[in-house]
TORDREN-754886 format. One record per residue: residue number from 1; residue in one letter; x, y, z of N, C-alpha, C in turn. Coordinates in steps of 0.001 Angstrom, whole numbers, padded with zeros to 6 digits. Layout:
+-----+------+---------+---------+---------+---------+---------+---------+---------+---------+---------+
|  nr | rest |      nx |      ny |      nz |     cax |     cay |     caz |      cx |      cy |      cz |
+-----+------+---------+---------+---------+---------+---------+---------+---------+---------+---------+
| NUM |    A |       X |       Y |       Z |       X |       Y |       Z |       X |       Y |       Z |
...
+-----+------+---------+---------+---------+---------+---------+---------+---------+---------+---------+
REM end
This chain:
+-----+------+---------+---------+---------+---------+---------+---------+---------+---------+---------+
|  nr | rest |      nx |      ny |      nz |     cax |     cay |     caz |      cx |      cy |      cz |
+-----+------+---------+---------+---------+---------+---------+---------+---------+---------+---------+
|   1 |    M |  049652 |  022636 |  083621 |  049562 |  021927 |  084878 |  049512 |  022914 |  086050 |
|   2 |    R |  050343 |  023955 |  085970 |  050377 |  024938 |  087044 |  049029 |  025656 |  087159 |
|   3 |    R |  048425 |  025977 |  086009 |  047127 |  026638 |  086019 |  046071 |  025729 |  086641 |
|   4 |    L |  046108 |  024451 |  086300 |  045168 |  023492 |  086848 |  045326 |  023390 |  088359 |
|   5 |    L |  046549 |  023376 |  088835 |  046808 |  023316 |  090262 |  046294 |  024574 |  090951 |
|   6 |    S |  046499 |  025744 |  090336 |  046021 |  026972 |  090965 |  044499 |  026999 |  091010 |
|   7 |    V |  043826 |  026471 |  089988 |  042369 |  026386 |  089996 |  041925 |  025478 |  091131 |
|   8 |    F |  042613 |  024353 |  091303 |  042276 |  023426 |  092372 |  042448 |  024080 |  093735 |
|   9 |    V |  043546 |  024801 |  093922 |  043802 |  025463 |  095199 |  042736 |  026523 |  095468 |
|  10 |    L |  042327 |  027258 |  094437 |  041290 |  028273 |  094604 |  039961 |  027663 |  095011 |
|  11 |    T |  039686 |  026449 |  094551 |  038406 |  025823 |  094844 |  038486 |  024844 |  096004 |
|  12 |    L |  039625 |  024729 |  096640 |  039790 |  023805 |  097757 |  038724 |  023983 |  098834 |
|  13 |    P |  038319 |  025230 |  099174 |  037274 |  025363 |  100197 |  035977 |  024663 |  099814 |
|  14 |    I |  035694 |  024520 |  098534 |  034483 |  023848 |  098088 |  034500 |  022394 |  098517 |
|  15 |    W |  035667 |  021763 |  098477 |  035788 |  020354 |  098828 |  035373 |  020090 |  100266 |
|  16 |    F |  035576 |  021066 |  101118 |  035315 |  020855 |  102531 |  034038 |  021514 |  103007 |
|  17 |    A |  033300 |  022125 |  102087 |  032036 |  022770 |  102452 |  030997 |  021701 |  102753 |
|  18 |    Q |  030179 |  021937 |  103736 |  029104 |  021020 |  104085 |  027929 |  021269 |  103165 |
|  19 |    P |  027131 |  020233 |  102878 |  025944 |  020448 |  102059 |  025035 |  021486 |  102701 |
|  20 |    V |  024415 |  022277 |  101860 |  023566 |  023360 |  102339 |  022124 |  022902 |  102211 |
|  21 |    M |  021393 |  022864 |  103309 |  020029 |  022365 |  103260 |  019001 |  023367 |  103782 |
|  22 |    A |  019402 |  024372 |  104503 |  018454 |  025313 |  105094 |  017795 |  026169 |  104025 |
|  23 |    Q |  016548 |  026542 |  104245 |  015870 |  027433 |  103311 |  016585 |  028771 |  103245 |
|  24 |    S |  016831 |  029373 |  104373 |  017546 |  030631 |  104430 |  017998 |  030847 |  105859 |
|  25 |    A |  019277 |  031123 |  106017 |  019787 |  031342 |  107363 |  021023 |  032216 |  107295 |
|  26 |    T |  021201 |  033050 |  108305 |  022413 |  033840 |  108428 |  022990 |  033565 |  109802 |
|  27 |    V |  024271 |  033229 |  109845 |  024953 |  032953 |  111092 |  026070 |  033967 |  111219 |
|  28 |    T |  026138 |  034645 |  112344 |  027181 |  035629 |  112561 |  028058 |  035166 |  113702 |
|  29 |    S |  029354 |  035276 |  113502 |  030304 |  034875 |  114531 |  030148 |  035757 |  115756 |
|  30 |    G |  030266 |  035156 |  116937 |  030122 |  035895 |  118174 |  031394 |  036593 |  118611 |
|  31 |    S |  032507 |  036310 |  117998 |  033780 |  036903 |  118388 |  033869 |  038337 |  117891 |
|  32 |    S |  034356 |  039224 |  118746 |  034477 |  040626 |  118331 |  035639 |  040840 |  117378 |
|  33 |    T |  036595 |  039904 |  117337 |  037733 |  040049 |  116421 |  037461 |  039402 |  115074 |
|  34 |    D |  036460 |  038533 |  115004 |  036136 |  037840 |  113762 |  034791 |  038362 |  113268 |
|  35 |    S |  034808 |  039112 |  112183 |  033572 |  039699 |  111671 |  033071 |  038919 |  110460 |
|  36 |    S |  032879 |  037608 |  110616 |  032413 |  036808 |  109499 |  030959 |  036413 |  109718 |
|  37 |    S |  030255 |  036234 |  108614 |  028889 |  035731 |  108653 |  028669 |  034850 |  107440 |
|  38 |    V |  027760 |  033911 |  107584 |  027447 |  032966 |  106526 |  025958 |  033062 |  106225 |
|  39 |    T |  025628 |  033163 |  104942 |  024239 |  033187 |  104507 |  024002 |  031992 |  103594 |
|  40 |    R |  022983 |  031208 |  103929 |  022624 |  030022 |  103144 |  021201 |  030192 |  102644 |
|  41 |    N |  020995 |  029859 |  101388 |  019663 |  029955 |  100792 |  019420 |  028764 |  099885 |
|  42 |    T |  018148 |  028409 |  099747 |  017745 |  027362 |  098823 |  017012 |  028018 |  097659 |
|  43 |    H |  017379 |  027619 |  096457 |  016780 |  028118 |  095221 |  016221 |  026889 |  094499 |
|  44 |    Q |  015055 |  026447 |  094908 |  014445 |  025205 |  094426 |  015428 |  024049 |  094647 |
|  45 |    D |  016054 |  023507 |  093587 |  016938 |  022349 |  093754 |  018409 |  022727 |  093951 |
|  46 |    W |  018725 |  024006 |  093998 |  020096 |  024485 |  094180 |  020215 |  025218 |  095511 |
|  47 |    Q |  021385 |  025183 |  096078 |  021658 |  025885 |  097319 |  022778 |  026890 |  097072 |
|  48 |    S |  022735 |  027991 |  097832 |  023826 |  028962 |  097774 |  024366 |  029165 |  099175 |
|  49 |    L |  025641 |  029449 |  099235 |  026305 |  029748 |  100496 |  027234 |  030924 |  100247 |
|  50 |    C |  027077 |  031976 |  101049 |  027947 |  033144 |  100947 |  028546 |  033396 |  102324 |
|  51 |    E |  029841 |  033655 |  102329 |  030540 |  033946 |  103576 |  031204 |  035306 |  103455 |
|  52 |    L |  030904 |  036168 |  104421 |  031502 |  037495 |  104481 |  032618 |  037447 |  105505 |
|  53 |    R |  033824 |  037723 |  105038 |  034992 |  037751 |  105911 |  035767 |  039019 |  105646 |
|  54 |    E |  035865 |  039843 |  106674 |  036644 |  041070 |  106580 |  036357 |  041839 |  105297 |
|  55 |    E |  035090 |  042126 |  105043 |  034618 |  042913 |  103912 |  034730 |  042219 |  102559 |
|  56 |    N |  035098 |  040944 |  102511 |  035120 |  040167 |  101272 |  034054 |  039092 |  101350 |
|  57 |    T |  033229 |  039014 |  100329 |  032193 |  037990 |  100283 |  032583 |  036939 |  099259 |
|  58 |    I |  032549 |  035681 |  099681 |  032819 |  034551 |  098805 |  031549 |  033711 |  098760 |
|  59 |    C |  031025 |  033505 |  097556 |  029783 |  032753 |  097391 |  030000 |  031573 |  096455 |
|  60 |    H |  029224 |  030529 |  096680 |  029159 |  029440 |  095717 |  027750 |  028860 |  095722 |
|  61 |    I |  027401 |  028208 |  094626 |  026121 |  027516 |  094530 |  026424 |  026049 |  094283 |
|  62 |    S |  025534 |  025182 |  094735 |  025813 |  023757 |  094585 |  024539 |  022926 |  094611 |
|  63 |    Q |  024718 |  021681 |  094187 |  023678 |  020662 |  094284 |  024377 |  019331 |  094496 |
|  64 |    T |  023834 |  018535 |  095388 |  024372 |  017204 |  095659 |  023350 |  016177 |  095204 |
|  65 |    R |  023810 |  015192 |  094452 |  022942 |  014125 |  093944 |  023483 |  012781 |  094397 |
|  66 |    K |  022589 |  011809 |  094577 |  022987 |  010477 |  095018 |  022342 |  009418 |  094142 |
|  67 |    I |  023090 |  008337 |  093915 |  022551 |  007158 |  093237 |  022416 |  006075 |  094295 |
|  68 |    Y |  021231 |  005493 |  094380 |  020969 |  004449 |  095365 |  020965 |  003087 |  094693 |
|  69 |    K |  021461 |  002097 |  095407 |  021447 |  000714 |  094935 |  021064 | -000152 |  096125 |
|  70 |    D |  020000 | -000924 |  095985 |  019502 | -001776 |  097065 |  019237 | -000974 |  098339 |
|  71 |    G |  018687 |  000241 |  098190 |  018342 |  001071 |  099327 |  019510 |  001777 |  099996 |
|  72 |    Q |  020720 |  001594 |  099479 |  021914 |  002215 |  100043 |  022475 |  003234 |  099047 |
|  73 |    V |  023156 |  004266 |  099571 |  023804 |  005233 |  098690 |  024982 |  004546 |  098016 |
|  74 |    D |  024964 |  004497 |  096686 |  026028 |  003853 |  095919 |  027067 |  004875 |  095465 |
|  75 |    F |  026617 |  006015 |  094974 |  027501 |  007102 |  094530 |  026894 |  008444 |  094922 |
|  76 |    T |  027760 |  009383 |  095265 |  027343 |  010747 |  095555 |  028149 |  011691 |  094674 |
|  77 |    M |  027473 |  012657 |  094090 |  028122 |  013658 |  093260 |  027726 |  015040 |  093767 |
|  78 |    R |  028694 |  015949 |  093743 |  028417 |  017337 |  094122 |  028916 |  018226 |  092993 |
|  79 |    I |  028040 |  019113 |  092533 |  028426 |  020079 |  091507 |  028366 |  021458 |  092156 |
|  80 |    T |  029431 |  022223 |  091968 |  029550 |  023529 |  092605 |  030042 |  024546 |  091588 |
|  81 |    L |  029474 |  025738 |  091632 |  029958 |  026843 |  090827 |  030363 |  027966 |  091771 |
|  82 |    I |  031512 |  028577 |  091478 |  032045 |  029652 |  092303 |  032645 |  030702 |  091382 |
|  83 |    K |  032573 |  031953 |  091804 |  033165 |  033027 |  091023 |  034539 |  033355 |  091604 |
|  84 |    Q |  035571 |  033271 |  090764 |  036947 |  033573 |  091150 |  037539 |  034478 |  090082 |
|  85 |    A |  038064 |  035611 |  090484 |  038728 |  036546 |  089566 |  037860 |  036866 |  088350 |
|  86 |    G |  036559 |  037051 |  088581 |  035651 |  037435 |  087513 |  035204 |  036300 |  086609 |
|  87 |    K |  035628 |  035071 |  086897 |  035257 |  033916 |  086080 |  034464 |  032933 |  086929 |
|  88 |    I |  033547 |  032228 |  086275 |  032762 |  031208 |  086958 |  033454 |  029863 |  086742 |
|  89 |    L |  033811 |  029209 |  087834 |  034418 |  027883 |  087776 |  033384 |  026854 |  088206 |
|  90 |    M |  033354 |  025747 |  087480 |  032468 |  024644 |  087821 |  033335 |  023481 |  088274 |
|  91 |    E |  032967 |  022932 |  089422 |  033683 |  021776 |  089949 |  032671 |  020662 |  090167 |
|  92 |    I |  032986 |  019490 |  089641 |  032131 |  018324 |  089821 |  032965 |  017297 |  090571 |
|  93 |    V |  032475 |  016905 |  091750 |  033207 |  015968 |  092600 |  032445 |  014642 |  092649 |
|  94 |    L |  033150 |  013582 |  092327 |  032613 |  012226 |  092338 |  033464 |  011376 |  093274 |
|  95 |    P |  032980 |  010207 |  093667 |  033747 |  009376 |  094593 |  034983 |  008767 |  093936 |
|  96 |    L |  035845 |  008206 |  094748 |  037019 |  007488 |  094243 |  036564 |  006220 |  093527 |
|  97 |    G |  037474 |  005568 |  092831 |  037163 |  004306 |  092168 |  036576 |  004475 |  090789 |
|  98 |    L |  036994 |  005539 |  090079 |  036461 |  005815 |  088754 |  037472 |  005494 |  087667 |
|  99 |    D |  036975 |  005350 |  086452 |  037827 |  005188 |  085282 |  038317 |  006583 |  084904 |
| 100 |    L |  039457 |  006977 |  085450 |  039954 |  008347 |  085283 |  040240 |  008725 |  083838 |
| 101 |    P |  040889 |  007871 |  083034 |  041141 |  008276 |  081639 |  039865 |  008569 |  080846 |
| 102 |    A |  038750 |  007957 |  081218 |  037487 |  008175 |  080505 |  036913 |  009558 |  080806 |
| 103 |    G |  037254 |  010155 |  081940 |  036713 |  011461 |  082307 |  035216 |  011390 |  082528 |
| 104 |    I |  034547 |  012521 |  082324 |  033090 |  012570 |  082434 |  032515 |  013210 |  081184 |
| 105 |    A |  031222 |  013045 |  081009 |  030509 |  013689 |  079906 |  029355 |  014484 |  080497 |
| 106 |    L |  029206 |  015719 |  080036 |  028104 |  016592 |  080438 |  027201 |  016832 |  079248 |
| 107 |    Q |  025898 |  016950 |  079520 |  024947 |  017290 |  078467 |  023761 |  018010 |  079107 |
| 108 |    V |  023442 |  019180 |  078593 |  022267 |  019916 |  079054 |  021125 |  019564 |  078114 |
| 109 |    D |  020074 |  018967 |  078669 |  018934 |  018488 |  077896 |  019443 |  017671 |  076705 |
| 110 |    E |  019160 |  018090 |  075482 |  019591 |  017325 |  074303 |  020694 |  018036 |  073523 |
| 111 |    S |  021405 |  018958 |  074170 |  022480 |  019682 |  073487 |  023676 |  018767 |  073241 |
| 112 |    S |  024716 |  019297 |  072639 |  025925 |  018522 |  072372 |  026597 |  018118 |  073678 |
| 113 |    E |  027185 |  016935 |  073653 |  027894 |  016406 |  074819 |  029243 |  017097 |  074972 |
| 114 |    I |  029619 |  017377 |  076221 |  030919 |  017977 |  076535 |  031705 |  016960 |  077338 |
| 115 |    N |  032875 |  016563 |  076841 |  033728 |  015607 |  077546 |  034809 |  016365 |  078304 |
| 116 |    L |  034989 |  016017 |  079578 |  035941 |  016708 |  080438 |  036817 |  015709 |  081192 |
| 117 |    P |  038095 |  016038 |  081361 |  038999 |  015146 |  082106 |  038936 |  015436 |  083605 |
| 118 |    F |  039334 |  014465 |  084403 |  039467 |  014687 |  085840 |  040708 |  015536 |  086085 |
| 119 |    A |  040615 |  016453 |  087050 |  041742 |  017317 |  087399 |  042620 |  016657 |  088448 |
| 120 |    T |  041984 |  016047 |  089451 |  042742 |  015438 |  090548 |  041826 |  014565 |  091386 |
| 121 |    C |  042430 |  013749 |  092220 |  041698 |  012966 |  093211 |  042364 |  013168 |  094566 |
| 122 |    V |  041559 |  013294 |  095598 |  042030 |  013367 |  096978 |  041162 |  012397 |  097774 |
| 123 |    T |  041362 |  012332 |  099068 |  040644 |  011346 |  099870 |  039130 |  011479 |  099808 |
| 124 |    R |  038621 |  012656 |  099513 |  037165 |  012855 |  099467 |  036560 |  012556 |  098106 |
| 125 |    G |  037384 |  012352 |  097068 |  036841 |  012050 |  095761 |  037688 |  012608 |  094640 |
| 126 |    C |  037165 |  012477 |  093422 |  037859 |  012953 |  092220 |  037072 |  014132 |  091646 |
| 127 |    A |  037812 |  015116 |  091139 |  037171 |  016349 |  090695 |  037492 |  016682 |  089251 |
| 128 |    V |  036486 |  017216 |  088597 |  036610 |  017857 |  087297 |  036440 |  019341 |  087586 |
| 129 |    V |  037374 |  020150 |  087124 |  037291 |  021600 |  087316 |  037412 |  022247 |  085944 |
| 130 |    V |  036438 |  023097 |  085623 |  036425 |  023740 |  084320 |  035890 |  025159 |  084465 |
| 131 |    Q |  036427 |  026056 |  083654 |  035859 |  027401 |  083599 |  034565 |  027310 |  082804 |
| 132 |    A |  033473 |  027742 |  083416 |  032169 |  027682 |  082763 |  032027 |  028894 |  081849 |
| 133 |    E |  032130 |  028660 |  080563 |  031991 |  029729 |  079579 |  030536 |  030167 |  079496 |
| 134 |    E |  030300 |  031350 |  078963 |  028960 |  031919 |  078894 |  027988 |  031024 |  078127 |
| 135 |    E |  028464 |  030351 |  077081 |  027595 |  029453 |  076306 |  027042 |  028333 |  077189 |
| 136 |    L |  027909 |  027712 |  077990 |  027463 |  026653 |  078895 |  026526 |  027217 |  079958 |
| 137 |    L |  026864 |  028358 |  080530 |  026013 |  028967 |  081549 |  024626 |  029277 |  080993 |
| 138 |    N |  024542 |  029760 |  079755 |  023242 |  030034 |  079132 |  022452 |  028748 |  078934 |
| 139 |    Q |  023120 |  027665 |  078528 |  022434 |  026380 |  078396 |  021882 |  025925 |  079742 |
| 140 |    L |  022685 |  026092 |  080794 |  022242 |  025693 |  082131 |  021052 |  026540 |  082589 |
| 141 |    R |  021065 |  027828 |  082287 |  019957 |  028713 |  082683 |  018659 |  028337 |  081971 |
| 142 |    K |  018769 |  027958 |  080704 |  017585 |  027648 |  079905 |  017165 |  026185 |  080010 |
| 143 |    G |  018051 |  025323 |  080476 |  017791 |  023894 |  080485 |  016963 |  023416 |  081656 |
| 144 |    T |  016612 |  022132 |  081604 |  015854 |  021514 |  082703 |  016679 |  020438 |  083414 |
| 145 |    I |  017553 |  019737 |  082664 |  018351 |  018652 |  083244 |  019789 |  018747 |  082738 |
| 146 |    L |  020740 |  018642 |  083660 |  022153 |  018486 |  083325 |  022476 |  017020 |  083551 |
| 147 |    K |  022884 |  016336 |  082501 |  023250 |  014926 |  082603 |  024755 |  014826 |  082794 |
| 148 |    V |  025175 |  014072 |  083802 |  026590 |  013849 |  084086 |  026823 |  012350 |  084040 |
| 149 |    A |  027640 |  011911 |  083074 |  027930 |  010481 |  082917 |  029387 |  010209 |  083270 |
| 150 |    F |  029625 |  009092 |  083957 |  030976 |  008668 |  084323 |  030974 |  007155 |  084424 |
| 151 |    R |  032168 |  006588 |  084464 |  032280 |  005131 |  084504 |  033132 |  004716 |  085700 |
| 152 |    P |  032611 |  003813 |  086528 |  033449 |  003260 |  087595 |  034603 |  002451 |  086998 |
| 153 |    F |  035686 |  002349 |  087737 |  036873 |  001630 |  087282 |  036537 |  000173 |  086966 |
| 154 |    A |  037077 | -000313 |  085856 |  036952 | -001714 |  085410 |  035504 | -002129 |  085157 |
| 155 |    Q |  034649 | -001188 |  084809 |  033270 | -001506 |  084459 |  032966 | -000963 |  083071 |
| 156 |    A |  032094 | -001645 |  082366 |  031737 | -001223 |  081009 |  030560 | -000255 |  081006 |
| 157 |    Q |  029727 | -000308 |  082034 |  028519 |  000509 |  082064 |  028778 |  001848 |  082742 |
| 158 |    N |  028283 |  002921 |  082104 |  028363 |  004259 |  082675 |  027270 |  004458 |  083715 |
| 159 |    Y |  027546 |  005293 |  084696 |  026525 |  005783 |  085613 |  026084 |  007130 |  085081 |
| 160 |    L |  024849 |  007475 |  085325 |  024320 |  008744 |  084858 |  023616 |  009453 |  086007 |
| 161 |    F |  024034 |  010683 |  086273 |  023343 |  011550 |  087226 |  022516 |  012529 |  086422 |
| 162 |    N |  021260 |  012689 |  086782 |  020417 |  013738 |  086222 |  020320 |  014829 |  087271 |
| 163 |    V |  020921 |  015968 |  086975 |  020950 |  017088 |  087900 |  019870 |  018079 |  087476 |
| 164 |    S |  018932 |  018330 |  088376 |  017858 |  019273 |  088089 |  018419 |  020686 |  087974 |
| 165 |    L |  017940 |  021415 |  087005 |  018336 |  022816 |  086839 |  017258 |  023768 |  087347 |
| 166 |    R |  016248 |  023230 |  088071 |  015228 |  024097 |  088685 |  015907 |  024970 |  089733 |
| 167 |    G |  015788 |  026268 |  089586 |  016376 |  027204 |  090533 |  017795 |  027623 |  090189 |
| 168 |    F |  018369 |  027066 |  089128 |  019743 |  027404 |  088768 |  019892 |  028891 |  088461 |
| 169 |    T |  018985 |  029436 |  087664 |  019075 |  030855 |  087299 |  018996 |  031747 |  088530 |
| 170 |    S |  018088 |  031429 |  089433 |  017980 |  032199 |  090673 |  019253 |  032084 |  091504 |
| 171 |    A |  019785 |  030871 |  091620 |  021025 |  030658 |  092393 |  022185 |  031422 |  091763 |
| 172 |    M |  022247 |  031474 |  090443 |  023339 |  032170 |  089760 |  023362 |  033652 |  090079 |
| 173 |    Q |  022228 |  034217 |  090460 |  022189 |  035632 |  090832 |  023131 |  035919 |  092005 |
| 174 |    V |  023315 |  034941 |  092865 |  024225 |  035087 |  093999 |  025655 |  035332 |  093513 |
| 175 |    L |  026012 |  034699 |  092392 |  027372 |  034849 |  091857 |  027511 |  036118 |  091012 |
| 176 |    S |  026391 |  036753 |  090664 |  026436 |  037971 |  089853 |  026744 |  039207 |  090671 |
| 177 |    D |  026475 |  039138 |  091955 |  026679 |  040320 |  092817 |  028132 |  040642 |  093006 |
+-----+------+---------+---------+---------+---------+---------+---------+---------+---------+---------+
REM end
């Protein structure tokens, strides 16, 4: 439990990050005491954001997907990968109102399904946080679609997000530096 909490605390900035939509931009703080800059890039369907603060660079890559119903956004999901202490962590954030004991299921193309539990829920949604092992990362690099299935609370039917992996390998280069 303590390890799970520390992973959540390490990834807390991801929860509050704004979606990245610019092709490429660098913003530098105008304050002489604050030497931070932010670089945003688009890698086909993935976005990267790197922030340099006092000689430390923190980067993450992400993609946001939406399910529409009757022309309105019904569900929004954000998947983010970040490098912490030499490990790649994957965080998948879904809205509140889910069947938490059911967790989520991941599948890259037609590979084996991976079932994961929710780590926590806060006002912005519920999150699954997992260390992305090299086997999963290789599947994501070689794959075309990451399928994410979850079930809303008190419903029998699962929702399915198809997350494009176009640009994933290029975006991952940001985390390799």
